[in-house]
C-alpha positions as CSV (number, residue, x, y, z in Angstrom):
1,X,0.0,0.0,0.0
2,X,2.8,2.4,0.9
3,X,4.6,1.5,-2.3
4,X,1.5,2.4,-4.3
5,X,1.1,5.7,-2.5
6,X,4.8,6.5,-3.2
7,X,4.3,5.8,-6.8
8,X,1.2,7.9,-7.0
9,X,2.9,10.8,-5.2
10,X,5.9,10.6,-7.5
11,X,3.5,10.6,-10.5
12,X,1.6,13.6,-9.2
13,X,4.9,15.5,-8.6
14,X,6.2,14.5,-12.1
15,X,2.9,15.6,-13.6
16,X,3.0,18.9,-11.7
17,X,6.6,19.5,-13.0
18,X,5.5,18.8,-16.6
19,X,2.5,21.1,-16.2
20,X,4.6,23.9,-14.8
21,X,7.3,23.4,-17.4
22,X,4.8,23.4,-20.3
23,X,2.9,26.4,-18.8
24,X,5.9,28.7,-18.5
25,X,8.1,30.0,-21.4
26,X,10.9,32.5,-21.4
27,X,10.9,35.2,-24.1
28,X,14.4,36.3,-25.1
29,X,15.4,39.8,-26.3
30,X,14.9,40.1,-30.1
31,X,12.0,37.6,-30.0
32,X,8.2,37.8,-30.0
33,X,5.5,35.2,-29.3
34,X,2.0,34.5,-30.6
35,X,0.1,32.2,-28.2
36,X,-2.4,29.9,-30.0
37,X,-5.1,27.7,-28.5
38,X,-6.2,24.9,-30.7
39,X,-4.6,26.8,-33.7
40,X,-6.4,30.0,-33.0
41,X,-4.4,33.0,-31.7
42,X,-5.1,34.1,-28.1
43,X,-4.6,37.8,-27.3
44,X,-2.0,40.1,-28.7
45,X,1.5,39.1,-29.6
46,X,3.9,39.1,-26.6
47,X,6.9,41.3,-27.3
48,X,8.3,42.0,-23.8
49,X,11.2,39.8,-22.9
50,X,11.0,37.8,-19.7
51,X,9.1,35.0,-18.0
52,X,5.5,34.4,-19.3
53,X,2.7,31.9,-18.6
54,X,0.2,30.0,-20.7
55,X,-2.2,27.1,-20.3
56,X,-0.3,23.9,-20.3
57,X,-0.9,21.4,-23.2
58,X,-3.7,23.6,-24.6
59,X,-1.9,26.7,-25.6
60,X,1.3,26.8,-27.7
61,X,3.9,29.6,-27.9
62,X,4.9,30.4,-31.4
63,X,8.2,32.3,-31.5
64,X,9.2,34.8,-34.2
65,X,12.1,37.1,-34.7
66,X,11.7,40.8,-33.7
67,X,15.2,41.9,-34.9
68,X,16.1,43.1,-38.4
69,X,16.4,40.2,-40.9
70,X,18.3,40.1,-44.2
71,X,16.9,39.1,-47.6
72,X,19.3,38.2,-50.4
73,X,17.9,37.7,-53.8
74,X,19.4,35.4,-56.4
75,X,21.2,37.4,-59.2
76,X,18.9,37.5,-62.2
77,X,19.4,38.3,-65.8
78,X,17.2,41.3,-66.6
79,X,17.0,43.4,-69.8
80,X,17.1,47.2,-69.5
81,X,15.0,49.6,-71.4
82,X,17.8,50.0,-74.0
83,X,17.9,46.2,-74.5
84,X,21.1,45.5,-72.6
85,X,21.0,42.4,-70.5
86,X,22.6,42.6,-67.0
87,X,22.9,40.5,-63.9
88,X,21.5,42.3,-60.9
89,X,22.2,41.3,-57.3
90,X,19.8,42.9,-54.8
91,X,19.5,42.7,-51.0
92,X,17.0,44.1,-48.5
93,X,16.5,44.4,-44.8
94,X,13.1,43.6,-43.3
95,X,11.4,43.0,-39.9
96,X,8.3,41.2,-38.6
97,X,6.3,44.1,-37.1
98,X,3.0,42.3,-36.7
99,X,3.6,38.7,-35.5
100,X,-0.1,37.8,-35.6
101,X,-0.5,38.8,-39.3
102,X,2.8,37.1,-40.1
103,X,1.8,33.8,-38.5
104,X,-1.6,33.8,-40.2
105,X,-0.3,34.8,-43.7
106,X,3.2,33.5,-43.9
107,X,3.9,31.2,-40.9
108,X,7.7,30.8,-41.3
109,X,10.7,32.9,-42.2
110,X,11.5,30.5,-45.0
111,X,8.2,31.2,-46.6
112,X,8.7,34.9,-45.9
113,X,12.0,34.8,-47.9
114,X,10.2,33.2,-50.8
115,X,7.4,35.8,-50.6
116,X,10.0,38.6,-50.7
117,X,11.6,37.0,-53.7
118,X,8.3,37.5,-55.6
119,X,7.6,41.0,-54.2
120,X,11.1,42.6,-54.4
121,X,12.3,40.6,-57.3
122,X,9.3,41.5,-59.4
123,X,9.5,45.2,-58.5
124,X,13.2,45.3,-59.3
125,X,12.6,43.6,-62.7
126,X,9.9,46.2,-63.5
127,X,12.1,49.1,-62.6
128,X,15.1,47.8,-64.6
129,X,12.8,47.2,-67.7
130,X,11.7,50.8,-67.5
131,X,15.2,52.4,-67.2
132,X,18.3,52.6,-69.4
133,X,21.6,51.0,-68.5
134,X,23.2,54.2,-67.2
135,X,20.4,54.6,-64.7
136,X,21.3,51.3,-63.2
137,X,25.1,51.5,-63.2
138,X,25.5,55.1,-62.0
139,X,24.5,56.9,-58.8
140,X,22.5,60.1,-58.8
141,X,25.5,62.2,-57.7
142,X,27.6,61.0,-60.7
143,X,29.2,64.0,-62.5
144,X,30.5,64.2,-66.1
145,X,33.5,66.1,-64.8
146,X,34.8,62.8,-63.4
147,X,35.2,61.5,-66.9
148,X,36.9,63.0,-70.0
149,X,34.6,64.8,-72.4
150,X,32.9,62.5,-74.9
151,X,29.8,62.5,-77.0
152,X,28.6,58.9,-76.3
153,X,26.8,57.4,-73.3
154,X,29.9,57.2,-71.2
155,X,29.6,60.9,-70.5
156,X,25.8,61.0,-70.0
157,X,24.5,62.0,-66.6
158,X,21.7,59.7,-65.3
159,X,18.3,61.2,-64.7
160,X,17.7,59.1,-61.5
161,X,20.6,56.9,-60.7
162,X,20.9,53.6,-59.0
163,X,20.3,54.9,-55.5
164,X,17.0,56.6,-56.4
165,X,15.8,53.5,-58.3
166,X,16.5,51.5,-55.1
167,X,14.4,54.0,-53.2
168,X,11.6,53.7,-55.7
169,X,11.8,49.9,-55.5
170,X,11.5,50.2,-51.7
171,X,8.5,52.5,-51.8
172,X,6.6,50.2,-54.2
173,X,7.5,46.9,-52.5
174,X,6.8,48.3,-49.0
175,X,3.2,48.9,-50.0
176,X,2.6,45.1,-50.4
177,X,4.4,43.8,-47.3
178,X,2.3,45.2,-44.4
179,X,-0.6,42.8,-45.2
180,X,1.9,40.0,-44.3
181,X,3.0,41.6,-41.0
182,X,6.3,42.6,-42.7
183,X,7.9,46.0,-42.9
184,X,10.7,46.6,-45.5
185,X,13.5,48.8,-44.1
186,X,15.6,49.3,-47.2
187,X,16.5,47.8,-50.5
188,X,20.0,48.0,-51.9
189,X,21.6,47.0,-55.2
190,X,24.8,45.1,-54.3
191,X,26.2,44.4,-57.7
192,X,25.5,45.0,-61.4
193,X,27.3,42.9,-64.0
194,X,27.0,42.4,-67.7
195,X,26.2,39.1,-69.3
196,X,29.1,37.5,-71.2
197,X,28.1,38.6,-74.6
198,X,27.8,42.2,-73.5
199,X,30.8,42.1,-71.2
200,X,33.4,41.7,-74.0
201,X,31.9,44.7,-75.9
202,X,31.9,46.8,-72.8
203,X,35.5,45.9,-71.9
204,X,36.7,46.7,-75.5
205,X,34.9,50.0,-75.3
206,X,36.5,50.8,-71.9
207,X,39.9,49.8,-73.3
208,X,39.4,52.0,-76.4
209,X,38.4,54.9,-74.2
210,X,41.4,54.5,-71.9
211,X,43.7,54.4,-74.9
212,X,42.2,57.6,-76.2
213,X,42.7,59.3,-72.8
214,X,46.3,57.9,-72.6
215,X,47.0,59.3,-76.1
216,X,45.6,62.6,-75.1
217,X,47.7,62.7,-72.0
218,X,50.8,61.7,-73.9
219,X,50.1,64.4,-76.5
220,X,49.8,67.0,-73.8
221,X,53.0,65.7,-72.2
222,X,54.9,66.0,-75.5
223,X,53.6,69.5,-75.9
224,X,54.8,70.5,-72.5
225,X,58.1,68.8,-73.1
226,X,58.7,70.7,-76.3
227,X,57.7,74.0,-74.5
228,X,60.1,73.3,-71.6
229,X,63.0,72.3,-74.0
230,X,62.4,75.4,-76.1
231,X,62.5,77.6,-73.0
232,X,65.6,75.8,-71.8
233,X,67.3,76.2,-75.2
234,X,66.4,79.9,-75.3
235,X,67.7,80.5,-71.8
236,X,70.9,78.5,-72.6
237,X,71.5,80.6,-75.7
238,X,70.9,83.8,-73.7
239,X,73.4,82.7,-71.0
240,X,76.0,81.7,-73.7
241,X,75.5,85.0,-75.5
242,X,76.0,87.0,-72.3
243,X,79.0,84.9,-71.3
244,X,80.6,85.5,-74.8
245,X,79.9,89.2,-74.6
246,X,81.5,89.3,-71.1
247,X,84.5,87.2,-72.3
248,X,85.0,89.6,-75.3
249,X,84.9,92.6,-73.0
250,X,87.4,91.0,-70.6
251,X,89.7,90.0,-73.5
252,X,89.5,93.5,-74.9
253,X,90.4,95.0,-71.6
254,X,93.3,92.5,-71.2
255,X,94.5,93.2,-74.7
256,X,94.4,96.9,-74.0
257,X,96.3,96.5,-70.8
258,X,98.9,94.3,-72.5
259,X,99.3,96.9,-75.3
260,X,99.8,99.5,-72.6
261,X,102.4,97.4,-70.9
262,X,104.1,96.7,-74.2
263,X,104.1,100.4,-75.0
264,X,105.7,101.2,-71.6
265,X,108.4,98.6,-72.2
266,X,109.1,99.8,-75.7
267,X,109.5,103.4,-74.5
268,X,112.1,102.4,-71.9
269,X,114.4,100.7,-74.5
270,X,113.2,100.5,-78.1
271,X,116.2,98.6,-79.5
272,X,116.1,95.9,-76.8
273,X,112.3,95.6,-77.2
274,X,112.7,95.2,-81.0
275,X,115.4,92.6,-80.4
276,X,113.3,90.7,-77.9
277,X,110.3,90.5,-80.3
278,X,112.7,89.2,-83.0
279,X,113.9,86.5,-80.7
280,X,110.4,85.6,-79.9
281,X,109.6,85.3,-83.6
282,X,112.6,83.1,-84.1
283,X,111.5,80.8,-81.2
284,X,108.2,80.3,-82.9
285,X,109.8,79.7,-86.3
286,X,112.8,77.5,-85.4
287,X,112.2,74.1,-83.9
288,X,114.6,71.7,-82.1
289,X,115.8,70.0,-85.3
290,X,115.9,73.1,-87.4
291,X,119.2,74.6,-88.8
292,X,119.2,78.3,-89.1
293,X,121.3,80.0,-91.8
294,X,121.8,83.8,-91.2
295,X,123.2,86.3,-93.5
296,X,125.9,88.6,-92.3
297,X,123.7,91.7,-92.4
298,X,120.9,90.3,-90.2
299,X,120.3,91.9,-86.8
300,X,120.6,88.6,-85.0
301,X,124.0,87.8,-86.6
302,X,125.3,91.3,-85.8
303,X,124.1,90.9,-82.2
304,X,125.6,87.5,-81.8
305,X,128.9,88.7,-83.4
306,X,129.0,91.7,-81.0
307,X,128.5,89.3,-78.0
308,X,131.3,87.0,-79.3
309,X,133.6,90.0,-79.7
310,X,132.9,91.3,-76.3
311,X,133.7,87.8,-74.8
312,X,137.0,87.7,-76.7
């Protein structure tokens, strides 16, 4: 009998524990709960974190995220208004703002991601179809001054730009999501790429444009080089001319001073000066292996004869 009572008491305690465990749930930060009873929602969604109670076994706590979630779309091949095919990779941030509506319309986050694929993806496709390529690849603050002047699309300023198109996509898609308990926060275009057939044409065009810019820069450089060399040559000729003029002036002054000194020396002893100049001329004329034949009436012979007579 006592053994049966113990088993019954243990069963009652275990049942009580199970009841308490199933009747209490803890709501974490960043989560929200919709309590349902036999599949029907009971009361408003619970959004305050902490310890909460429900009827055990009858009511079920359905947890949903309250924080911001990320949607990443699959890159799609989309034609623009000017018939250029591009791959567009788009992302968005969203949040479950009405957990009750979300549970009734969508139920799970996986289905919500699929739903956003249809809403955002379809809106993006419509906007790309209505706009030219430059509206997708350029932002609204793009300026032609950032590129070299050209007459084709490369230098065309977009009317809207990628950022404004993303805002338009957000505005249009955000009108459809509240009925599912979802609020779109923003939509962003992560990457735009050309399809392979267009990519080669674009790359060749970019290469051609860069070569044209390089040729223009080289031409400007050659012009500046010629201008600098011309200026240097002009300054060099001017310096050489001034140096030659100054050298001529100095040589003229030196020649005048030499002439003055020669004149003074000649005035002191004209005969000796004449003889000295004669010797200097002979020194220039007669080399080491040269024999000199003098006539008896030359000044040098007479001078040498007089020196020989004086020594005798």
